[in-house]
C-alpha positions as MATLAB code, in Angstrom:
seq = 'XXXXXXXXXXXXXXXXXXXXXXXXXXXXXXXXXXXXXXXXXXXXXXXXXXXXXXXXXXXXXXXXXXXXXXXXXXXXXXXXXXXXXXXXXXXXXXXXXXXXXXXXXXXXXXXXXXXXXXXXXXXXXXXXXXXXXXXXXXXXXXXXXXXXXXXXXXXXXXXXXXXXXXXXXXXXXXXXXXXXXXXXXXXXXXXXXXXXXXXXXXXXXXXXXXXXXXXXXXXXXXXXXXXXXXXXXXXXXXXXXXXXXXXXXXXXXXXXXXXXXXXXXXXXXXXXXXXXXXXXXXXXXXXXXXXXXXXXXXXXXXXXXXXXXXXXXXXXXXXXXXXXXXXXXXXXXXXXXXXXXXXXXXXXXXXXXXXXXXXXXXXXXXXXXXXXXXXXXXXXXXXXXXXXXXXXXXXXXXXXXXXXXXXXXXXXXXXXXXXXXXXXXXXXXXXXXX';
ca = [
    -115.545  -32.665 -230.509;
    -118.484  -30.291 -229.729;
    -117.491  -26.719 -228.968;
    -119.636  -26.730 -225.823;
    -117.717  -29.687 -224.404;
    -114.365  -28.012 -225.015;
    -115.666  -24.847 -223.407;
    -116.775  -26.784 -220.311;
    -113.366  -28.423 -220.008;
    -111.640  -25.047 -220.117;
    -113.992  -23.683 -217.438;
    -113.318  -26.739 -215.224;
    -109.533  -26.414 -215.558;
    -109.659  -22.726 -214.715;
    -111.770  -23.401 -211.646;
    -109.399  -26.148 -210.496;
    -106.373  -23.915 -210.952;
    -108.025  -21.296 -208.791;
    -108.704  -23.923 -206.115;
    -105.206  -25.476 -206.068;
    -103.771  -22.824 -203.696;
    -106.773  -23.274 -201.427;
    -106.361  -27.053 -201.439;
    -102.634  -26.822 -200.732;
    -103.231  -24.319 -197.925;
    -105.871  -26.582 -196.399;
    -103.589  -29.614 -196.549;
    -100.757  -27.642 -194.967;
    -103.037  -26.443 -192.189;
    -104.282  -29.988 -191.542;
    -100.719  -31.319 -191.327;
     -99.636  -28.534 -188.986;
    -102.612  -28.995 -186.687;
    -102.175  -32.788 -186.771;
     -98.529  -32.361 -185.745;
     -99.527  -30.007 -182.922;
    -102.182  -32.435 -181.672;
     -99.720  -35.341 -181.814;
     -97.120  -33.301 -179.938;
     -99.607  -32.347 -177.226;
    -101.344  -35.713 -176.794;
     -99.011  -38.380 -178.172;
    -102.090  -40.255 -179.331;
    -100.027  -42.317 -181.794;
     -97.098  -44.348 -180.505;
     -94.036  -44.784 -182.715;
     -90.782  -46.665 -182.304;
     -88.167  -44.432 -180.730;
     -85.290  -43.241 -182.886;
     -81.990  -45.004 -182.230;
     -78.896  -43.248 -180.975;
     -77.946  -41.114 -178.015;
     -79.435  -37.628 -177.953;
     -79.119  -34.860 -175.428;
     -82.415  -34.292 -173.695;
     -83.855  -30.813 -174.060;
     -86.323  -29.163 -171.683;
     -88.969  -26.516 -172.120;
     -87.146  -23.223 -171.542;
     -88.135  -20.834 -168.791;
     -89.965  -17.792 -170.164;
     -88.837  -14.433 -168.876;
     -87.839  -11.036 -170.243;
     -84.103  -11.576 -169.736;
     -84.128  -14.844 -171.736;
     -86.080  -13.111 -174.477;
     -83.624  -10.225 -174.744;
     -80.486  -12.378 -174.960;
     -82.214  -14.786 -177.435;
     -81.640  -17.831 -175.237;
     -85.428  -18.277 -175.040;
     -85.767  -18.397 -178.836;
     -82.774  -20.708 -179.291;
     -83.889  -23.068 -176.518;
     -87.457  -23.160 -177.848;
     -86.231  -23.962 -181.350;
     -83.974  -26.748 -180.044;
     -86.842  -28.197 -178.011;
     -89.328  -28.161 -180.883;
     -86.844  -29.831 -183.227;
     -86.849  -32.878 -180.968;
     -90.477  -32.872 -179.831;
     -92.657  -32.044 -182.836;
     -95.478  -34.410 -183.698;
     -94.729  -37.423 -185.922;
     -90.987  -36.779 -185.556;
     -90.064  -40.460 -185.622;
     -91.776  -41.537 -188.879;
     -90.915  -38.274 -190.645;
     -87.243  -38.599 -189.670;
     -87.109  -42.177 -190.931;
     -88.844  -41.177 -194.166;
     -86.313  -38.376 -194.686;
     -83.360  -40.661 -193.948;
     -84.661  -43.408 -196.206;
     -85.183  -40.967 -199.080;
     -81.683  -39.547 -198.669;
     -80.158  -43.033 -198.644;
     -82.214  -44.406 -201.562;
     -81.633  -41.434 -203.867;
     -78.157  -40.248 -202.913;
     -76.669  -43.009 -200.714;
     -76.280  -40.356 -198.040;
     -76.560  -40.767 -194.270;
     -76.284  -37.935 -191.773;
     -74.643  -40.166 -189.161;
     -71.871  -40.958 -191.640;
     -71.536  -37.266 -192.430;
     -71.172  -36.644 -188.689;
     -68.395  -39.280 -188.641;
     -70.235  -41.542 -186.247;
     -70.130  -44.495 -188.655;
     -68.245  -45.457 -191.826;
     -70.189  -47.275 -194.571;
     -68.325  -49.173 -197.274;
     -69.472  -49.790 -200.843;
     -70.538  -53.350 -199.969;
     -72.633  -52.148 -197.000;
     -70.194  -53.066 -194.259;
     -70.303  -50.574 -191.402;
     -67.469  -49.726 -189.020;
     -66.965  -47.164 -186.324;
     -64.514  -44.486 -187.521;
     -62.148  -45.109 -184.604;
     -61.920  -48.780 -185.601;
     -60.839  -47.726 -189.083;
     -58.274  -45.363 -187.606;
     -56.981  -48.059 -185.254;
     -56.281  -50.333 -188.221;
     -54.565  -47.799 -190.465;
     -52.853  -45.537 -187.981;
     -53.463  -46.506 -184.329;
     -55.505  -44.583 -181.813;
     -52.305  -43.870 -179.913;
     -52.197  -40.495 -181.658;
     -55.159  -39.424 -179.539;
     -53.087  -40.013 -176.414;
     -49.630  -38.860 -177.514;
     -47.316  -38.791 -180.510;
     -44.430  -40.528 -178.773;
     -44.511  -44.328 -178.991;
     -42.120  -44.609 -176.056;
     -44.432  -42.502 -173.901;
     -47.411  -44.628 -174.875;
     -45.496  -47.803 -174.083;
     -44.682  -46.342 -170.647;
     -48.390  -45.730 -169.985;
     -49.245  -49.292 -170.998;
     -46.365  -50.671 -168.946;
     -47.522  -48.838 -165.828;
     -51.008  -50.311 -166.188;
     -49.647  -53.812 -166.749;
     -47.506  -53.519 -163.602;
     -50.506  -52.311 -161.599;
     -52.544  -55.275 -162.789;
     -49.785  -57.678 -161.759;
     -49.543  -56.120 -158.302;
     -53.317  -56.078 -157.907;
     -53.544  -59.711 -158.960;
     -51.080  -60.683 -156.250;
     -52.702  -58.545 -153.548;
     -56.190  -59.924 -154.216;
     -55.201  -63.596 -154.138;
     -55.153  -63.864 -150.305;
     -58.776  -62.709 -150.308;
     -59.784  -65.482 -152.697;
     -60.389  -63.014 -155.532;
     -58.865  -63.890 -158.874;
     -58.246  -61.063 -161.297;
     -57.827  -61.618 -165.026;
     -57.907  -59.674 -168.284;
     -59.984  -60.604 -171.344;
     -58.469  -59.081 -174.485;
     -61.516  -58.826 -176.723;
     -61.254  -58.632 -180.531;
     -62.029  -55.622 -182.694;
     -63.936  -55.691 -185.952;
     -61.046  -54.029 -187.765;
     -58.760  -56.753 -186.430;
     -60.874  -59.693 -187.606;
     -62.544  -58.260 -190.733;
     -59.985  -55.884 -192.304;
     -60.799  -57.009 -195.850;
     -64.053  -55.012 -195.786;
     -62.536  -51.792 -194.474;
     -62.866  -48.735 -196.706;
     -59.854  -47.595 -198.681;
     -57.682  -45.357 -196.554;
     -57.980  -41.730 -197.616;
     -57.727  -40.065 -194.229;
     -55.064  -41.556 -191.953;
     -51.500  -41.056 -193.141;
     -49.455  -40.889 -189.948;
     -46.910  -43.633 -189.376;
     -48.611  -46.483 -187.553;
     -47.761  -46.415 -183.871;
     -47.830  -49.094 -181.233;
     -51.335  -50.358 -180.506;
     -52.650  -51.100 -177.049;
     -53.693  -54.618 -178.044;
     -50.259  -55.562 -179.433;
     -48.570  -54.287 -176.285;
     -50.849  -55.960 -173.750;
     -51.066  -59.275 -175.618;
     -47.291  -59.635 -175.332;
     -46.581  -57.927 -172.019;
     -49.290  -59.580 -169.918;
     -47.925  -62.943 -171.005;
     -44.375  -61.930 -170.061;
     -45.408  -60.638 -166.629;
     -47.649  -63.572 -165.810;
     -50.833  -61.523 -165.517;
     -53.870  -63.784 -165.843;
     -55.422  -63.160 -169.242;
     -57.255  -64.750 -172.135;
     -56.576  -63.448 -175.645;
     -59.766  -63.556 -177.706;
     -58.159  -61.418 -180.405;
     -55.591  -64.075 -181.284;
     -58.170  -66.831 -180.946;
     -60.626  -65.138 -183.307;
     -57.874  -64.663 -185.876;
     -57.269  -68.402 -185.762;
     -60.989  -69.158 -186.033;
     -61.629  -66.884 -188.996;
     -62.856  -68.885 -191.973;
     -63.362  -72.031 -189.901;
     -66.719  -71.390 -188.212;
     -70.263  -71.903 -189.455;
     -71.248  -68.374 -188.474;
     -69.761  -64.865 -188.800;
     -67.506  -63.735 -185.995;
     -68.624  -60.143 -186.557;
     -71.907  -58.955 -188.086;
     -71.858  -56.933 -191.282;
     -73.544  -53.826 -189.870;
     -72.738  -54.140 -186.162;
     -69.661  -53.154 -184.185;
     -69.527  -55.911 -181.546;
     -68.783  -59.587 -181.937;
     -71.750  -61.504 -183.324;
     -74.340  -62.980 -181.006;
     -73.106  -66.518 -181.688;
     -69.474  -65.530 -181.202;
     -70.386  -63.959 -177.857;
     -72.220  -67.118 -176.794;
     -69.244  -69.351 -177.542;
     -66.878  -66.847 -175.947;
     -68.931  -66.934 -172.746;
     -68.551  -70.721 -172.654;
     -64.808  -70.299 -173.136;
     -64.678  -67.784 -170.284;
     -66.333  -70.254 -167.930;
     -63.800  -72.942 -168.877;
     -60.970  -70.488 -168.349;
     -62.255  -69.590 -164.869;
     -62.504  -73.286 -164.037;
     -58.880  -73.624 -165.044;
     -57.844  -70.522 -163.103;
     -59.511  -71.675 -159.882;
     -59.108  -75.447 -160.329;
     -62.837  -75.888 -159.730;
     -65.989  -77.297 -161.253;
     -68.475  -74.642 -162.368;
     -71.893  -74.719 -163.985;
     -71.282  -74.994 -167.720;
     -73.124  -73.330 -170.593;
     -74.791  -75.680 -173.059;
     -75.009  -74.498 -176.668;
     -77.297  -76.056 -179.261;
     -75.370  -77.139 -182.362;
     -78.255  -75.966 -184.559;
     -78.067  -72.321 -185.563;
     -81.410  -70.676 -186.196;
     -82.002  -67.656 -188.358;
     -83.432  -64.831 -186.308;
     -85.035  -61.509 -187.094;
     -83.469  -60.019 -183.978;
     -81.065  -57.435 -185.362;
     -77.341  -57.814 -184.872;
     -76.820  -54.378 -186.384;
     -76.267  -51.696 -183.768;
     -74.392  -49.403 -186.167;
     -76.996  -49.702 -188.907;
     -79.705  -48.835 -186.399;
     -78.128  -45.387 -185.988;
     -79.136  -44.610 -189.593;
     -82.828  -44.791 -188.564;
     -84.057  -46.128 -191.900;
     -87.479  -47.527 -192.740;
     -86.082  -50.627 -194.466;
     -82.894  -52.421 -193.382;
     -79.809  -52.640 -195.573;
     -79.221  -55.766 -197.620;
     -76.879  -58.006 -195.652;
     -76.197  -61.549 -194.545;
     -78.819  -63.040 -192.189;
     -78.387  -63.170 -188.429;
     -78.283  -66.420 -186.487;
     -78.702  -67.499 -182.886;
     -78.326  -70.752 -181.005;
     -80.381  -71.881 -178.038;
     -78.456  -71.883 -174.764;
     -79.027  -73.571 -171.443;
     -76.897  -74.521 -168.470;
     -75.688  -77.810 -167.061;
     -77.705  -78.209 -163.884;
     -75.178  -79.610 -161.427;
     -75.933  -79.201 -157.727;
     -72.307  -79.899 -156.834;
     -70.944  -77.195 -159.126;
     -69.639  -73.924 -157.779;
     -71.445  -70.713 -158.745;
     -68.927  -67.908 -158.144;
     -69.559  -64.184 -158.176;
     -68.116  -62.500 -161.279;
     -67.432  -58.760 -161.287;
     -66.733  -57.357 -164.752;
     -65.233  -53.991 -165.615;
     -65.206  -53.287 -169.325;
     -66.810  -51.971 -172.471;
     -70.025  -52.668 -174.380;
     -68.834  -55.973 -175.886;
     -69.877  -57.637 -172.629;
     -73.552  -56.818 -173.213;
     -73.878  -59.590 -175.823;
     -72.760  -62.123 -173.232;
     -75.218  -60.783 -170.672;
     -78.076  -60.702 -173.183;
     -77.659  -64.070 -174.903;
     -76.242  -66.472 -172.302;
     -77.627  -67.803 -168.985;
     -74.976  -66.086 -166.866;
     -77.480  -65.597 -164.072;
     -77.635  -69.395 -163.664;
     -73.895  -69.917 -164.026;
     -72.773  -67.263 -161.543;
     -73.918  -66.143 -158.125;
     -74.078  -62.524 -159.221;
     -72.765  -60.782 -162.334;
     -72.294  -57.066 -161.533;
     -71.071  -55.129 -164.547;
     -69.218  -51.848 -164.082;
     -69.452  -50.210 -167.473;
     -66.172  -48.360 -168.075;
     -65.831  -48.241 -164.270;
     -68.548  -45.586 -164.300;
     -72.039  -47.096 -164.173;
     -72.802  -50.224 -162.144;
     -75.370  -52.617 -163.605;
     -76.797  -55.721 -161.914;
     -75.138  -54.834 -158.625;
     -78.336  -55.639 -156.714;
     -80.911  -58.387 -156.881;
     -83.108  -56.007 -158.841;
     -81.504  -56.259 -162.289;
     -83.210  -53.051 -163.398;
     -81.295  -50.970 -160.891;
     -78.130  -49.239 -162.014;
     -75.933  -46.972 -159.940;
     -72.834  -44.888 -160.182;
     -69.754  -46.903 -159.280;
     -68.611  -43.957 -157.181;
     -71.635  -44.522 -154.905;
     -70.521  -48.073 -154.069;
     -68.045  -49.437 -151.564;
     -65.808  -50.354 -154.481;
     -63.094  -52.158 -152.547;
     -65.557  -54.298 -150.599;
     -67.338  -55.222 -153.823;
     -64.016  -56.359 -155.292;
     -63.112  -58.354 -152.196;
     -66.518  -60.058 -152.205;
     -66.122  -61.157 -155.828;
     -64.600  -64.523 -156.673;
     -63.455  -63.312 -160.069;
     -62.753  -59.807 -161.357;
     -62.603  -59.610 -165.146;
     -61.317  -56.623 -167.099;
     -62.890  -57.056 -170.555;
     -61.837  -54.523 -173.194;
     -61.833  -54.592 -176.986;
     -59.005  -53.251 -179.163;
     -60.129  -49.616 -179.312;
     -60.946  -49.453 -175.585;
     -57.646  -50.892 -174.366;
     -55.989  -47.494 -174.509;
     -57.765  -46.750 -171.236;
     -57.540  -50.220 -169.763;
     -59.490  -50.494 -166.483;
     -60.486  -46.791 -166.627;
     -58.677  -46.066 -163.383;
     -59.940  -49.195 -161.593;
     -56.516  -50.707 -160.947;
     -55.090  -47.469 -159.588;
     -58.013  -46.850 -157.227;
     -58.183  -50.399 -155.877;
     -54.432  -50.555 -155.309;
     -54.594  -47.292 -153.374;
     -57.499  -48.486 -151.218;
     -55.960  -51.901 -150.602;
     -52.763  -50.324 -149.346;
     -54.500  -47.757 -147.155;
     -57.485  -49.615 -145.692;
     -57.442  -52.247 -143.014;
     -61.168  -52.498 -142.195;
     -62.140  -54.735 -145.079;
     -63.806  -58.088 -144.622;
     -64.617  -61.051 -146.769;
     -67.892  -62.941 -146.996;
     -66.579  -66.401 -146.217;
     -69.726  -68.518 -146.151;
     -69.866  -68.806 -149.898;
     -66.185  -69.733 -150.164;
     -66.264  -72.289 -147.389;
     -68.638  -74.358 -149.526;
     -66.339  -74.287 -152.550;
     -65.374  -77.802 -153.523;
     -61.843  -77.994 -154.822;
     -62.017  -81.775 -154.995;
     -64.375  -81.684 -157.976;
     -63.579  -83.289 -161.298;
     -60.431  -81.962 -162.982;
     -60.753  -78.861 -165.115;
     -61.774  -79.540 -168.671;
     -59.914  -78.059 -171.600;
     -61.173  -74.762 -172.962;
     -63.929  -75.400 -175.483;
     -64.050  -73.844 -178.902;
     -66.927  -72.944 -181.200;
     -68.146  -75.556 -183.637;
     -65.914  -75.414 -186.703;
     -66.320  -76.468 -190.265;
     -64.914  -79.812 -191.190;
];
């Protein structure tokens, strides 16, 4: 190799080494300015990160805030959530952490529990299975049973008081993932207290003894397990699967027909299950990854309703937890019922008006009149939510019923109810394997 050529190579390398800091500084400056421009203009649109975050505002600038450091702390908190390209950079960081170290910040924060075979549970579901969530409400099983008993007695009394108004109250005991899919739970290395009474076990037995109207989806799902052509719970979601919710909605309609001895619009479910890219993975979404976890595919079935002009379309008021969203999202409840207001944990009212986008605080409504105007009132709670069954609904309505006399009932709708329709059909069940 000629000496001149070697000399030129050495000169080139030296020049490049001297330029590397300049190049790195320039790239850093470009990235910083690009982030600032994106933050100021939002020229690029990215998919929002999943999960609930506390909104931060631009802090007020004054000398007092500066001296007590609240200005600096507030500014730092704001910039952490509003810097440019936050969404893709966060997903890139999360994906790298998961791919290299199988680490997720949301699991570290104990918001989800991920098993070795990529099944995801909520931590409180795991605790409910191994120990019972009763320990969060009291260490005395007798005291917990007394709390449950008081609620069951209130529900019985409320059921009887509402009947003269034509309002039928019933409880839907919804299943929990830990109850139906315990074989995928992580090995217990955290919960070692003696297992207490669970809310589900108490209510499933006591409501039956008292004669409180109820439908036990927990027991039904346990019977169905292994006999359906679809999963009852998704691998990386916390609620019942979309298909399970669809079939459960059909069962609810049949139960209400039985309860009221009436003919209602029925839900029609296609026997063909179609694979869908629509995620059934609300827990996995909290990880905010670029690529989804490897898991079983999701399926949906087409739904319609039996158009029957002679059928009764009652008004259904539901108080419950987030399991009910799958019924609202994947079934034609708007065609089956004449109104489906949903009072989420007896706190936020959805679909209370004709404008389905409007939601209100339940406290802003005439709660008693809304209950009286409903044909059915359903309390729908899953296993981990049953510890606060009705969220104070039964107590408030009982108090108002006993102390108010100026309540009316919209009768026009009920005068057209046809109780001479065809006899109630038996409760349907999801398509099972042969």
